[in-house]
LUMLUMMI-582901 format. One record per residue (C-alpha): x negated, y, z; residue number from 1. Coordinates in steps of 0.05 Angstrom, whole numbers, plus 32768, in hexadecimal, padded with zeros to 4 digits. Example, Ala and Ser with C-alpha at 12.3 -4.5 7.8 and 13.67 -1.06 7.14 Angstrom:
2
east=7F0A	north=7FA6	up=809C	k=1 .
east=7EEF	north=7FEB	up=808F	k=2 .
END
This chain:
552
east=7DC5	north=8046	up=7ABF	k=1 .
east=7D89	north=8041	up=7A90	k=2 .
east=7D4B	north=806C	up=7A96	k=3 .
east=7D28	north=8073	up=7A52	k=4 .
east=7CE0	north=808A	up=7A4B	k=5 .
east=7CF1	north=80B6	up=7A10	k=6 .
east=7D2E	north=80DE	up=79FF	k=7 .
east=7D33	north=80C1	up=79B9	k=8 .
east=7D31	north=807B	up=79D6	k=9 .
east=7D69	north=808F	up=7A04	k=10 .
east=7D91	north=80A3	up=79C7	k=11 .
east=7D84	north=8060	up=79A7	k=12 .
east=7D9C	north=803C	up=79E6	k=13 .
east=7DDB	north=8066	up=79E6	k=14 .
east=7DE9	north=8054	up=799D	k=15 .
east=7DDF	north=800A	up=79AB	k=16 .
east=7E0C	north=800C	up=79E8	k=17 .
east=7E44	north=802D	up=79C2	k=18 .
east=7E3C	north=7FFD	up=7988	k=19 .
east=7E48	north=7FC4	up=79BA	k=20 .
east=7E86	north=7FE5	up=79D7	k=21 .
east=7E64	north=7FFC	up=7A18	k=22 .
east=7E85	north=803C	up=7A30	k=23 .
east=7E54	north=8076	up=7A37	k=24 .
east=7E53	north=8096	up=7A69	k=25 .
east=7E8D	north=806F	up=7A87	k=26 .
east=7E67	north=802C	up=7A92	k=27 .
east=7E20	north=8041	up=7A81	k=28 .
east=7DF4	north=807F	up=7A8C	k=29 .
east=7DB3	north=8089	up=7A67	k=30 .
east=7D7C	north=80B9	up=7A7A	k=31 .
east=7D3E	north=80CC	up=7A52	k=32 .
east=7D03	north=80EA	up=7A79	k=33 .
east=7CDC	north=8109	up=7A3F	k=34 .
east=7CF7	north=814E	up=7A2C	k=35 .
east=7CC9	north=8159	up=79F0	k=36 .
east=7CFB	north=814C	up=79BA	k=37 .
east=7D3B	north=8166	up=79DB	k=38 .
east=7D3E	north=819C	up=79A9	k=39 .
east=7D5D	north=816B	up=7979	k=40 .
east=7DA9	north=8171	up=7970	k=41 .
east=7DD3	north=8145	up=799E	k=42 .
east=7D9C	north=8135	up=79D0	k=43 .
east=7DAD	north=816F	up=7A00	k=44 .
east=7DF4	north=8158	up=7A0F	k=45 .
east=7DDD	north=8111	up=7A1D	k=46 .
east=7DA8	north=8129	up=7A4E	k=47 .
east=7DD9	north=8155	up=7A74	k=48 .
east=7E09	north=811B	up=7A79	k=49 .
east=7DD2	north=80EB	up=7A90	k=50 .
east=7DB9	north=811B	up=7AC5	k=51 .
east=7E00	north=8127	up=7ADE	k=52 .
east=7E0C	north=80DC	up=7AE0	k=53 .
east=7DCD	north=80D2	up=7B07	k=54 .
east=7DE2	north=8106	up=7B39	k=55 .
east=7E26	north=80E6	up=7B3E	k=56 .
east=7E05	north=80A3	up=7B4E	k=57 .
east=7DDE	north=80C4	up=7B87	k=58 .
east=7E1E	north=80E4	up=7B9F	k=59 .
east=7E42	north=80A1	up=7B9E	k=60 .
east=7E09	north=8082	up=7BC5	k=61 .
east=7E0F	north=80BC	up=7BF7	k=62 .
east=7DC8	north=80D1	up=7BE7	k=63 .
east=7DDC	north=811A	up=7BEA	k=64 .
east=7D95	north=8134	up=7BED	k=65 .
east=7D81	north=8117	up=7BA9	k=66 .
east=7DC6	north=8126	up=7B8D	k=67 .
east=7DBD	north=816F	up=7B9D	k=68 .
east=7D7A	north=816F	up=7B79	k=69 .
east=7D95	north=814E	up=7B3B	k=70 .
east=7DD3	north=817A	up=7B37	k=71 .
east=7DA3	north=81B5	up=7B3D	k=72 .
east=7D7C	north=819A	up=7B02	k=73 .
east=7DBD	north=8199	up=7ADA	k=74 .
east=7DCD	north=81E0	up=7AF1	k=75 .
east=7D88	north=81FA	up=7AE0	k=76 .
east=7D88	north=81DB	up=7A9B	k=77 .
east=7DD1	north=81E1	up=7A87	k=78 .
east=7DF0	north=820E	up=7ABC	k=79 .
east=7E2A	north=823C	up=7AAC	k=80 .
east=7E62	north=8256	up=7AD9	k=81 .
east=7E94	north=8234	up=7AAC	k=82 .
east=7E70	north=81F2	up=7AB4	k=83 .
east=7E8C	north=81E9	up=7AFA	k=84 .
east=7E81	north=819F	up=7B06	k=85 .
east=7E37	north=819F	up=7B1C	k=86 .
east=7E43	north=81DB	up=7B4A	k=87 .
east=7E80	north=81BA	up=7B68	k=88 .
east=7E5D	north=8178	up=7B74	k=89 .
east=7E1E	north=8198	up=7B90	k=90 .
east=7E4A	north=81C2	up=7BBF	k=91 .
east=7E6C	north=8182	up=7BD7	k=92 .
east=7E27	north=8164	up=7BE6	k=93 .
east=7E14	north=81A0	up=7C0F	k=94 .
east=7E55	north=819C	up=7C36	k=95 .
east=7E4E	north=8152	up=7C43	k=96 .
east=7E07	north=815F	up=7C5B	k=97 .
east=7E22	north=8192	up=7C8D	k=98 .
east=7E0A	north=81D2	up=7C6A	k=99 .
east=7E4C	north=81F7	up=7C64	k=100 .
east=7E2E	north=823A	up=7C53	k=101 .
east=7E07	north=821C	up=7C19	k=102 .
east=7E47	north=81FA	up=7C02	k=103 .
east=7E6C	north=823D	up=7C00	k=104 .
east=7E31	north=825F	up=7BDE	k=105 .
east=7E2E	north=822C	up=7BA5	k=106 .
east=7E79	north=822C	up=7B9B	k=107 .
east=7E7A	north=8278	up=7B96	k=108 .
east=7E61	north=8270	up=7B4E	k=109 .
east=7EA7	north=825C	up=7B3B	k=110 .
east=7EBE	north=82A4	up=7B46	k=111 .
east=7E9A	north=82B5	up=7B04	k=112 .
east=7EBB	north=827C	up=7ADE	k=113 .
east=7EF6	north=8280	up=7AAF	k=114 .
east=7F37	north=8267	up=7ACE	k=115 .
east=7F3E	north=823A	up=7A92	k=116 .
east=7EFD	north=8215	up=7AA2	k=117 .
east=7F04	north=81CC	up=7AB7	k=118 .
east=7F06	north=81C3	up=7B03	k=119 .
east=7F11	north=820E	up=7B0E	k=120 .
east=7F4D	north=8205	up=7B3D	k=121 .
east=7F2C	north=81CC	up=7B65	k=122 .
east=7EEC	north=81F5	up=7B6F	k=123 .
east=7F11	north=8235	up=7B82	k=124 .
east=7F3A	north=8210	up=7BB6	k=125 .
east=7EFC	north=81EE	up=7BD2	k=126 .
east=7ED8	north=8232	up=7BD4	k=127 .
east=7F11	north=824F	up=7BFE	k=128 .
east=7F0E	north=8215	up=7C2E	k=129 .
east=7EC2	north=821B	up=7C32	k=130 .
east=7EC8	north=8266	up=7C42	k=131 .
east=7EF9	north=8255	up=7C7A	k=132 .
east=7EC8	north=8222	up=7C96	k=133 .
east=7E93	north=8258	up=7C9D	k=134 .
east=7EC7	north=8288	up=7CBD	k=135 .
east=7EC7	north=82B6	up=7C81	k=136 .
east=7F12	north=82BC	up=7C81	k=137 .
east=7F16	north=82FC	up=7C5A	k=138 .
east=7EF0	north=82DE	up=7C1F	k=139 .
east=7F19	north=829E	up=7C25	k=140 .
east=7F5A	north=82C7	up=7C21	k=141 .
east=7F42	north=82EB	up=7BE2	k=142 .
east=7F2D	north=82A8	up=7BC3	k=143 .
east=7F71	north=8288	up=7BD1	k=144 .
east=7F95	north=82C6	up=7BB6	k=145 .
east=7F6B	north=82C4	up=7B76	k=146 .
east=7F78	north=827A	up=7B6D	k=147 .
east=7FC3	north=8284	up=7B75	k=148 .
east=7FC1	north=82BC	up=7B41	k=149 .
east=7F96	north=8299	up=7B0D	k=150 .
east=7FAD	north=8250	up=7B0E	k=151 .
east=7FEA	north=8234	up=7AEC	k=152 .
east=7FE5	north=81F2	up=7B10	k=153 .
east=801F	north=81F1	up=7B43	k=154 .
east=7FF9	north=81C1	up=7B70	k=155 .
east=7FC1	north=81F3	up=7B78	k=156 .
east=7FF1	north=822D	up=7B7F	k=157 .
east=800E	north=8207	up=7BBB	k=158 .
east=7FC8	north=81F8	up=7BD5	k=159 .
east=7FB4	north=8241	up=7BCF	k=160 .
east=7FF2	north=8257	up=7BF5	k=161 .
east=7FE3	north=8224	up=7C2B	k=162 .
east=7F9C	north=823F	up=7C2E	k=163 .
east=7FB6	north=8286	up=7C34	k=164 .
east=7FE5	north=826F	up=7C6C	k=165 .
east=7FAB	north=8250	up=7C92	k=166 .
east=7F83	north=8290	up=7C8D	k=167 .
east=7FBD	north=82BC	up=7CA4	k=168 .
east=7FCC	north=828C	up=7CDC	k=169 .
east=7F83	north=828D	up=7CF4	k=170 .
east=7F87	north=82D9	up=7CF9	k=171 .
east=7FCB	north=82D5	up=7D1B	k=172 .
east=7FEE	north=82F7	up=7CE1	k=173 .
east=8029	north=82C9	up=7CED	k=174 .
east=805C	north=82EB	up=7CC0	k=175 .
east=802D	north=82EA	up=7C84	k=176 .
east=801C	north=82A1	up=7C93	k=177 .
east=8066	north=828F	up=7C96	k=178 .
east=8071	north=82B2	up=7C53	k=179 .
east=803B	north=8289	up=7C31	k=180 .
east=8053	north=8247	up=7C4E	k=181 .
east=809C	north=8255	up=7C3E	k=182 .
east=808A	north=8263	up=7BF5	k=183 .
east=806B	north=821D	up=7BF2	k=184 .
east=80AB	north=81FF	up=7C0E	k=185 .
east=80D7	north=8223	up=7BDC	k=186 .
east=80A7	north=8215	up=7BA2	k=187 .
east=809C	north=81CA	up=7BAD	k=188 .
east=80D5	north=81AF	up=7BD8	k=189 .
east=80CE	north=8168	up=7BEF	k=190 .
east=8084	north=8164	up=7BDE	k=191 .
east=804B	north=8153	up=7C0D	k=192 .
east=8036	north=819C	up=7C09	k=193 .
east=807C	north=81B2	up=7C1E	k=194 .
east=8079	north=8182	up=7C5A	k=195 .
east=8035	north=819E	up=7C6F	k=196 .
east=8050	north=81E4	up=7C68	k=197 .
east=808E	north=81D4	up=7C93	k=198 .
east=8061	north=81B8	up=7CCA	k=199 .
east=8038	north=81F8	up=7CC7	k=200 .
east=8078	north=8223	up=7CCA	k=201 .
east=8091	north=81FD	up=7D07	k=202 .
east=804E	north=8204	up=7D2A	k=203 .
east=804A	north=824F	up=7D1B	k=204 .
east=8090	north=825B	up=7D38	k=205 .
east=807A	north=8235	up=7D76	k=206 .
east=803C	north=8261	up=7D7B	k=207 .
east=806A	north=829D	up=7D76	k=208 .
east=8095	north=827F	up=7DAD	k=209 .
east=80D0	north=827F	up=7D7D	k=210 .
east=80DB	north=8235	up=7D6C	k=211 .
east=8125	north=8243	up=7D63	k=212 .
east=8113	north=826C	up=7D25	k=213 .
east=80F8	north=822C	up=7D05	k=214 .
east=813C	north=820B	up=7D0F	k=215 .
east=815F	north=8248	up=7CF1	k=216 .
east=8130	north=8245	up=7CB4	k=217 .
east=813E	north=81FA	up=7CAA	k=218 .
east=8189	north=8205	up=7CAF	k=219 .
east=818B	north=8242	up=7C82	k=220 .
east=8164	north=821E	up=7C4B	k=221 .
east=8187	north=81DB	up=7C56	k=222 .
east=8143	north=81B9	up=7C5E	k=223 .
east=815E	north=8187	up=7C91	k=224 .
east=8190	north=8168	up=7C61	k=225 .
east=8161	north=8131	up=7C4A	k=226 .
east=814D	north=811E	up=7C91	k=227 .
east=816C	north=80E2	up=7CB4	k=228 .
east=819B	north=80EE	up=7CEE	k=229 .
east=8164	north=80DA	up=7D1F	k=230 .
east=8132	north=8109	up=7CFE	k=231 .
east=8164	north=8143	up=7D00	k=232 .
east=8173	north=8136	up=7D49	k=233 .
east=8129	north=8133	up=7D59	k=234 .
east=811E	north=8175	up=7D35	k=235 .
east=8156	north=8198	up=7D5A	k=236 .
east=8142	north=817D	up=7D9E	k=237 .
east=80F8	north=818B	up=7D95	k=238 .
east=8108	north=81D3	up=7D82	k=239 .
east=8135	north=81DC	up=7DBE	k=240 .
east=8102	north=81BC	up=7DEC	k=241 .
east=80CB	north=81EB	up=7DD2	k=242 .
east=80F6	north=8227	up=7DE1	k=243 .
east=8105	north=820E	up=7E27	k=244 .
east=80BC	north=81FB	up=7E37	k=245 .
east=80A8	north=8240	up=7E1D	k=246 .
east=80CB	north=825D	up=7E59	k=247 .
east=80FF	north=8286	up=7E35	k=248 .
east=813D	north=826E	up=7E5B	k=249 .
east=816B	north=82A1	up=7E3A	k=250 .
east=8159	north=828B	up=7DF4	k=251 .
east=8157	north=8241	up=7E05	k=252 .
east=81A1	north=8240	up=7E19	k=253 .
east=81BF	north=8249	up=7DD3	k=254 .
east=818B	north=821B	up=7DB3	k=255 .
east=8197	north=81E3	up=7DE5	k=256 .
east=81E2	north=81EC	up=7DDE	k=257 .
east=81DC	north=81E7	up=7D93	k=258 .
east=81B7	north=81A5	up=7D99	k=259 .
east=81ED	north=818A	up=7DC8	k=260 .
east=8224	north=81A2	up=7D99	k=261 .
east=8203	north=8184	up=7D5C	k=262 .
east=81F3	north=8142	up=7D7E	k=263 .
east=8226	north=8135	up=7DB5	k=264 .
east=820F	north=80ED	up=7DB9	k=265 .
east=81C5	north=80FE	up=7DB0	k=266 .
east=818E	north=80D3	up=7DCD	k=267 .
east=8170	north=810F	up=7DF2	k=268 .
east=81B1	north=812A	up=7E0F	k=269 .
east=81A1	north=811E	up=7E58	k=270 .
east=8160	north=8144	up=7E51	k=271 .
east=8182	north=817B	up=7E29	k=272 .
east=81B8	north=8184	up=7E5E	k=273 .
east=8182	north=8187	up=7E94	k=274 .
east=815C	north=81BC	up=7E6D	k=275 .
east=819D	north=81E3	up=7E63	k=276 .
east=81AC	north=81E0	up=7EAD	k=277 .
east=8166	north=81F9	up=7EBE	k=278 .
east=816F	north=8232	up=7E8C	k=279 .
east=81B2	north=8247	up=7EAA	k=280 .
east=8194	north=8244	up=7EEF	k=281 .
east=815A	north=8271	up=7ED9	k=282 .
east=818E	north=82A2	up=7EBE	k=283 .
east=81B4	north=82A0	up=7EFF	k=284 .
east=81F2	north=8281	up=7EE0	k=285 .
east=81FC	north=824F	up=7F18	k=286 .
east=8240	north=8232	up=7F07	k=287 .
east=822B	north=8220	up=7EC1	k=288 .
east=81EA	north=8205	up=7EDC	k=289 .
east=8210	north=81D7	up=7F0A	k=290 .
east=823C	north=81BF	up=7ED1	k=291 .
east=8200	north=81B0	up=7EA5	k=292 .
east=81DD	north=818B	up=7EDE	k=293 .
east=821C	north=8161	up=7EE6	k=294 .
east=821B	north=814F	up=7E9C	k=295 .
east=81D3	north=8138	up=7EA2	k=296 .
east=81E4	north=8110	up=7EE0	k=297 .
east=821B	north=80EB	up=7EBB	k=298 .
east=81EB	north=80D6	up=7E84	k=299 .
east=81AF	north=80BD	up=7EAB	k=300 .
east=81AC	north=8094	up=7EEB	k=301 .
east=8162	north=808A	up=7EF5	k=302 .
east=811F	north=80AA	up=7EE8	k=303 .
east=8105	north=80F0	up=7EF2	k=304 .
east=813D	north=8114	up=7ECD	k=305 .
east=8171	north=80ED	up=7EF5	k=306 .
east=8151	north=8104	up=7F36	k=307 .
east=8143	north=814B	up=7F1F	k=308 .
east=818A	north=8156	up=7F05	k=309 .
east=81A9	north=813E	up=7F46	k=310 .
east=817A	north=8169	up=7F6F	k=311 .
east=8189	north=81A6	up=7F44	k=312 .
east=81D4	north=8199	up=7F47	k=313 .
east=81D4	north=8191	up=7F93	k=314 .
east=81AA	north=81CF	up=7F9F	k=315 .
east=81D5	north=81FA	up=7F71	k=316 .
east=8216	north=81E1	up=7F91	k=317 .
east=81F9	north=81EF	up=7FD6	k=318 .
east=81E8	north=8237	up=7FC1	k=319 .
east=822F	north=823E	up=7FA6	k=320 .
east=824A	north=8225	up=7FE9	k=321 .
east=8269	north=81E9	up=7FC6	k=322 .
east=8251	north=81BE	up=7FFF	k=323 .
east=8279	north=817F	up=7FF0	k=324 .
east=825C	north=817E	up=7FA9	k=325 .
east=8216	north=818C	up=7FC5	k=326 .
east=821E	north=8151	up=7FF5	k=327 .
east=8232	north=8124	up=7FBB	k=328 .
east=81F5	north=813A	up=7F93	k=329 .
east=81C5	north=812F	up=7FCC	k=330 .
east=81E5	north=80EC	up=7FDC	k=331 .
east=81DC	north=80D3	up=7F94	k=332 .
east=8194	north=80EC	up=7F95	k=333 .
east=8187	north=80C7	up=7FD6	k=334 .
east=81A1	north=8086	up=7FB6	k=335 .
east=8175	north=8089	up=7F77	k=336 .
east=8138	north=80B0	up=7F8D	k=337 .
east=80F4	north=8090	up=7F81	k=338 .
east=80CD	north=80D0	up=7F8A	k=339 .
east=80C1	north=80D5	up=7FD5	k=340 .
east=80C9	north=8121	up=7FD9	k=341 .
east=810D	north=811B	up=7FB8	k=342 .
east=8120	north=80E5	up=7FEB	k=343 .
east=810E	north=8113	up=8024	k=344 .
east=8130	north=814F	up=8004	k=345 .
east=816F	north=8126	up=7FFA	k=346 .
east=8173	north=8114	up=8044	k=347 .
east=816C	north=815C	up=8059	k=348 .
east=819D	north=8173	up=8024	k=349 .
east=81D1	north=8140	up=8039	k=350 .
east=81CB	north=8157	up=8081	k=351 .
east=81D2	north=81A1	up=8071	k=352 .
east=8209	north=819C	up=803E	k=353 .
east=8233	north=816C	up=8068	k=354 .
east=822C	north=819A	up=80A4	k=355 .
east=823F	north=81D8	up=807C	k=356 .
east=827A	north=81B1	up=805F	k=357 .
east=8290	north=81A1	up=80A7	k=358 .
east=828A	north=8158	up=8098	k=359 .
east=826B	north=814E	up=80DC	k=360 .
east=8268	north=8102	up=80DD	k=361 .
east=823F	north=8102	up=809C	k=362 .
east=8215	north=813B	up=80B7	k=363 .
east=8204	north=8113	up=80F5	k=364 .
east=81F3	north=80D5	up=80CB	k=365 .
east=81C6	north=80FD	up=809C	k=366 .
east=81A5	north=8120	up=80D6	k=367 .
east=8194	north=80DD	up=80F5	k=368 .
east=8175	north=80C9	up=80B2	k=369 .
east=8149	north=8107	up=80B5	k=370 .
east=8136	north=80F6	up=80FC	k=371 .
east=8123	north=80B0	up=80E8	k=372 .
east=80F6	north=80C8	up=80AE	k=373 .
east=80AF	north=80C5	up=80C7	k=374 .
east=809C	north=80FA	up=8094	k=375 .
east=80CD	north=812D	up=80AF	k=376 .
east=80AA	north=816C	up=80C8	k=377 .
east=80B5	north=818A	up=810D	k=378 .
east=80E2	north=81BE	up=80EF	k=379 .
east=810D	north=8189	up=80CD	k=380 .
east=8112	north=8160	up=810C	k=381 .
east=8128	north=819D	up=8133	k=382 .
east=815C	north=81AF	up=80FE	k=383 .
east=8176	north=8167	up=80FF	k=384 .
east=8181	north=816A	up=814A	k=385 .
east=81A3	north=81AE	up=8144	k=386 .
east=81D3	north=8193	up=810F	k=387 .
east=81E3	north=8157	up=813B	k=388 .
east=81EF	north=8183	up=8178	k=389 .
east=821D	north=81B3	up=8153	k=390 .
east=8242	north=817A	up=8131	k=391 .
east=824D	north=8158	up=8174	k=392 .
east=8267	north=8199	up=8191	k=393 .
east=8296	north=81A2	up=8155	k=394 .
east=82B2	north=815C	up=815E	k=395 .
east=82BE	north=8165	up=81A9	k=396 .
east=8284	north=8138	up=81BD	k=397 .
east=826B	north=816C	up=81EF	k=398 .
east=8240	north=813E	up=8219	k=399 .
east=8218	north=8126	up=81DD	k=400 .
east=8213	north=816D	up=81C4	k=401 .
east=81F8	north=8188	up=8206	k=402 .
east=81C4	north=8150	up=8209	k=403 .
east=81AB	north=8163	up=81C4	k=404 .
east=81AC	north=81AE	up=81D5	k=405 .
east=8181	north=81A1	up=8212	k=406 .
east=814D	north=817F	up=81E6	k=407 .
east=814D	north=81BA	up=81B7	k=408 .
east=814A	north=81ED	up=81F0	k=409 .
east=8106	north=81D3	up=8205	k=410 .
east=80EA	north=8203	up=81D1	k=411 .
east=8114	north=8242	up=81D5	k=412 .
east=80E4	north=8269	up=81A8	k=413 .
east=8103	north=8247	up=816A	k=414 .
east=8146	north=825C	up=814C	k=415 .
east=8166	north=8219	up=815D	k=416 .
east=8147	north=8217	up=81A2	k=417 .
east=815D	north=825E	up=81B2	k=418 .
east=81A5	north=8251	up=819D	k=419 .
east=81A4	north=8210	up=81C5	k=420 .
east=818B	north=8234	up=8203	k=421 .
east=81C3	north=8268	up=81FC	k=422 .
east=81F8	north=8231	up=81F5	k=423 .
east=81DE	north=8210	up=8234	k=424 .
east=81E0	north=8253	up=8259	k=425 .
east=8227	north=8260	up=8240	k=426 .
east=823A	north=821A	up=8258	k=427 .
east=8220	north=822C	up=829E	k=428 .
east=824B	north=826B	up=829D	k=429 .
east=8288	north=8245	up=8286	k=430 .
east=8280	north=8213	up=82BF	k=431 .
east=8277	north=824C	up=82F3	k=432 .
east=822E	north=823E	up=8302	k=433 .
east=821B	north=8288	up=8303	k=434 .
east=81DB	north=8280	up=832A	k=435 .
east=81C0	north=824F	up=82F6	k=436 .
east=81D3	north=8280	up=82BF	k=437 .
east=81A7	north=82B5	up=82DF	k=438 .
east=816C	north=8286	up=82E8	k=439 .
east=8173	north=826B	up=82A1	k=440 .
east=8178	north=82AF	up=8280	k=441 .
east=8139	north=82C9	up=82A2	k=442 .
east=8114	north=828A	up=828F	k=443 .
east=812D	north=8290	up=8248	k=444 .
east=8115	north=82D9	up=8244	k=445 .
east=80CD	north=82C4	up=8253	k=446 .
east=80CC	north=828B	up=821F	k=447 .
east=80F9	north=82A4	up=81E7	k=448 .
east=80C2	north=82C1	up=81BC	k=449 .
east=80E2	north=82EC	up=8185	k=450 .
east=8128	north=82CC	up=818B	k=451 .
east=8147	north=830E	up=81A2	k=452 .
east=818D	north=8300	up=8188	k=453 .
east=819C	north=82C4	up=81B4	k=454 .
east=8177	north=82E4	up=81EE	k=455 .
east=81A3	north=8321	up=81E9	k=456 .
east=81E2	north=82F6	up=81EA	k=457 .
east=81C6	north=82D1	up=8226	k=458 .
east=81BD	north=8313	up=824C	k=459 .
east=8205	north=8324	up=823C	k=460 .
east=821A	north=82E2	up=825B	k=461 .
east=81EE	north=82F3	up=8296	k=462 .
east=8212	north=8335	up=829E	k=463 .
east=8255	north=8312	up=829C	k=464 .
east=823D	north=82E0	up=82D0	k=465 .
east=8224	north=8317	up=82FF	k=466 .
east=8267	north=8339	up=82F7	k=467 .
east=828B	north=82FB	up=830C	k=468 .
east=825D	north=82EA	up=8345	k=469 .
east=8263	north=8331	up=8360	k=470 .
east=82AB	north=8325	up=8373	k=471 .
east=8294	north=830C	up=83B7	k=472 .
east=826C	north=834A	up=83C6	k=473 .
east=829B	north=8373	up=83F4	k=474 .
east=82A4	north=838B	up=843C	k=475 .
east=826E	north=83C1	up=8438	k=476 .
east=826A	north=83F8	up=846B	k=477 .
east=8249	north=842A	up=843D	k=478 .
east=8244	north=842E	up=83F1	k=479 .
east=8219	north=8463	up=83CE	k=480 .
east=8219	north=845F	up=8382	k=481 .
east=8213	north=8484	up=8340	k=482 .
east=8234	north=8453	up=830F	k=483 .
east=8231	north=8457	up=82C2	k=484 .
east=8262	north=8485	up=82A0	k=485 .
east=8285	north=8481	up=825D	k=486 .
east=82AC	north=844F	up=8236	k=487 .
east=8298	north=8406	up=822D	k=488 .
east=827E	north=83F7	up=81E7	k=489 .
east=82B5	north=83E0	up=81B7	k=490 .
east=82EB	north=83F5	up=81E7	k=491 .
east=82E3	north=83B3	up=820D	k=492 .
east=8305	north=83AA	up=8250	k=493 .
east=82E2	north=8398	up=8291	k=494 .
east=82D0	north=834F	up=829C	k=495 .
east=82E4	north=8352	up=82E6	k=496 .
east=8328	north=8336	up=82F6	k=497 .
east=832B	north=8350	up=833E	k=498 .
east=833B	north=8398	up=832D	k=499 .
east=8381	north=83B3	up=8323	k=500 .
east=8379	north=83DC	up=82E4	k=501 .
east=8351	north=83BE	up=82AA	k=502 .
east=8335	north=83F8	up=8281	k=503 .
east=82FB	north=8406	up=8253	k=504 .
east=82E9	north=8444	up=827D	k=505 .
east=82AB	north=8431	up=82A4	k=506 .
east=82B1	north=8464	up=82DD	k=507 .
east=82F9	north=844F	up=82EC	k=508 .
east=82E5	north=8406	up=82EE	k=509 .
east=82AA	north=8414	up=831C	k=510 .
east=82D5	north=843F	up=8349	k=511 .
east=8306	north=8405	up=8352	k=512 .
east=82CE	north=83D4	up=8362	k=513 .
east=82B0	north=8405	up=8395	k=514 .
east=82EE	north=8413	up=83BE	k=515 .
east=8301	north=83C9	up=83BD	k=516 .
east=82BC	north=83B7	up=83D7	k=517 .
east=82BF	north=83E3	up=8416	k=518 .
east=82CE	north=83C4	up=845A	k=519 .
east=8318	north=83CC	up=846A	k=520 .
east=830E	north=83E5	up=84B2	k=521 .
east=831A	north=842F	up=84A6	k=522 .
east=82D2	north=8440	up=84B5	k=523 .
east=82B0	north=842F	up=8473	k=524 .
east=8292	north=8469	up=844B	k=525 .
east=8281	north=8474	up=8402	k=526 .
east=825D	north=84A9	up=83D8	k=527 .
east=8262	north=84A2	up=838C	k=528 .
east=8250	north=84D0	up=8352	k=529 .
east=8287	north=84D2	up=831D	k=530 .
east=8299	north=84FF	up=82E3	k=531 .
east=82D1	north=8531	up=82F1	k=532 .
east=8303	north=850F	up=82C2	k=533 .
east=830E	north=84DB	up=82F8	k=534 .
east=8333	north=8512	up=831E	k=535 .
east=8366	north=8522	up=82E8	k=536 .
east=8366	north=84EA	up=82B3	k=537 .
east=83AC	north=84D1	up=82A5	k=538 .
east=83C2	north=8489	up=829A	k=539 .
east=8391	north=8458	up=82BA	k=540 .
east=836E	north=8493	up=82DB	k=541 .
east=83AD	north=84A7	up=8300	k=542 .
east=83BA	north=845E	up=8314	k=543 .
east=8374	north=8457	up=8330	k=544 .
east=837A	north=8498	up=8359	k=545 .
east=83BC	north=8482	up=8374	k=546 .
east=839F	north=843E	up=838A	k=547 .
east=8362	north=8461	up=83A8	k=548 .
east=838F	north=848B	up=83D4	k=549 .
east=83B5	north=844D	up=83EA	k=550 .
east=8375	north=8427	up=83FB	k=551 .
east=8355	north=8460	up=8421	k=552 .
END
C-alpha cells in the first residue's frame, strides 16, 4: 500500500503502476490524504477503493478496532444500503471483537438493500445468525424467511432453510423444524447441507423420543441407499438403541426386531437381542424374553452383556418355574462372572433352582457354596442350611437332615427356624416321645415371634400327643365333666385308637372315653353333661348306648 500526500499524486502513482503491469487494487493499494481536489472526475472511486483496501489490511492483521474506524470512514463518505461490503466487513469486526449486538445492528442495513446487490445473500444470512446469537429468534426467523424468498442462489436457499430449522428447533417447534430441514434434503440431496440437515432431523426425532421415525423417513425416501452396509447397520442399530434407552419398551420391540431381521449377522446382534429381551420382560412377555436372552447368550460368552443376559434368562426361567433352565442359566453365569454381585447371585440362584427342580444333590452342592461364601448374609446362610436340610430329608438322609434342622431351630422366630422347630416336634411325636413334645411346644410358643403358622401346627401335634398319652389315664372312681359338643372340623375322626366306634361326633367320642376310664369295680360313678341327641341318635349313637349299657 502507498500513502500519497496529495490525491492527484495518488492518481499519478496508480497510472504508473498500471503502466508497469501492477494490478490495482489486486497487488497495490494507493491512498491520498488530501481531499481538496477530489471533486475531479475519477478521484472519488479511487479513494473509496483505497480506504476499503486499508480497512481490509487492518482486518487481515486482526486490528479490528482500526478496521472498524476505516470501514466507518468508507460508510460515511460513500455509504449506501446497496453498497453492502463495508457494512458486512465492519459487522464481522464487531462480531470478532465480541460485540454481537453491534454486529446485528450494522448488518440490519442490508434489510434496505436491493436483493440484486452484491453480497446481499451473504449479508442476510449473517444477519440472521447474528440475531440468533443475541437471542432475537423472531427477527432471525423473519430474516431467514426473507432471504429464502428473495434469493435465487440455491446455496443460500438451503442456508436460509437450515437457519429457519435452527430457530424452530430452539423454540421447540419440532414439526416446523423438521419441515425446513426436510426441504433442504429434498432440494440438495447428497450435499453437505443435506448431510447437516439429516443430522438435525435425527437429533430432533431423538428429542421427540421418536428415533424410529427417523428410520422410517430414511427408508421412505431411500436415503440410505448410498450408505455402506456398515453405515446402514450402524444407523439401524443406533435408532433402535435410542428407542430402547428412551424407556419405551413397547415401541422398541418392533424397531429392534427390524434391525435383527435386516442384519441377521450384524455386529451388534448380541446387544440387540439383550435389549429385545429386556423390552419383552418390561412388557410382561416372559416366554419371548427368555428366548431373546437365550439368543444373546449364544452370541457372547464374556463381558457385561454375557453376564446380564444369563442373569436375565435364569431369573425369567425361575419365575416361569422352568427350574432346570434356570439352573443352567445360573450355572453358566457362575462360570463366567467377573462382577462379584453376579457371582453371589449365581450361587444363590443355583441353590434355589436346583432345589425347586428336585435336583437335590445339586441343591446341596450349591447350598454349600453359599455357606462357604464369606459375603453371604445371615439370611442367605440360613436359607442355605434350610435347603440342605430339606434336601437331605428328601433323599432319605434323615440323620443329616435332623442335625441341620436343629441348627436352624436355634432361632425359631425366622420362617426357616420355625419350620425346623415344628419338624423336630413332629419327629418327637413320631417316635412316641410325647412328654418332650409338650415341653418343646411350650418353649416354641415363647420364642416363635410372629411365626404363627408353624406354631399352630405344633399345637395340633401337641393335641395329638396328649390324646395318645391319655390312653393310660383310667381306673377313676369319679368323673365329673362337661365335654365339648358338636362335630369335629372337616368331619375328621377321633385320633384315639382305644375306643370302639370312631366318629366325628365329639360327645359320642368323649362318652366312650369316660365310661372306659371308670374303675371296673361296680362302685365307680360319673356325672356328664351331654346334648339330648345322645339318647336317640341312630348309627354310631345307638352302638355307643348299647356298649354303655354293657359296661355299666
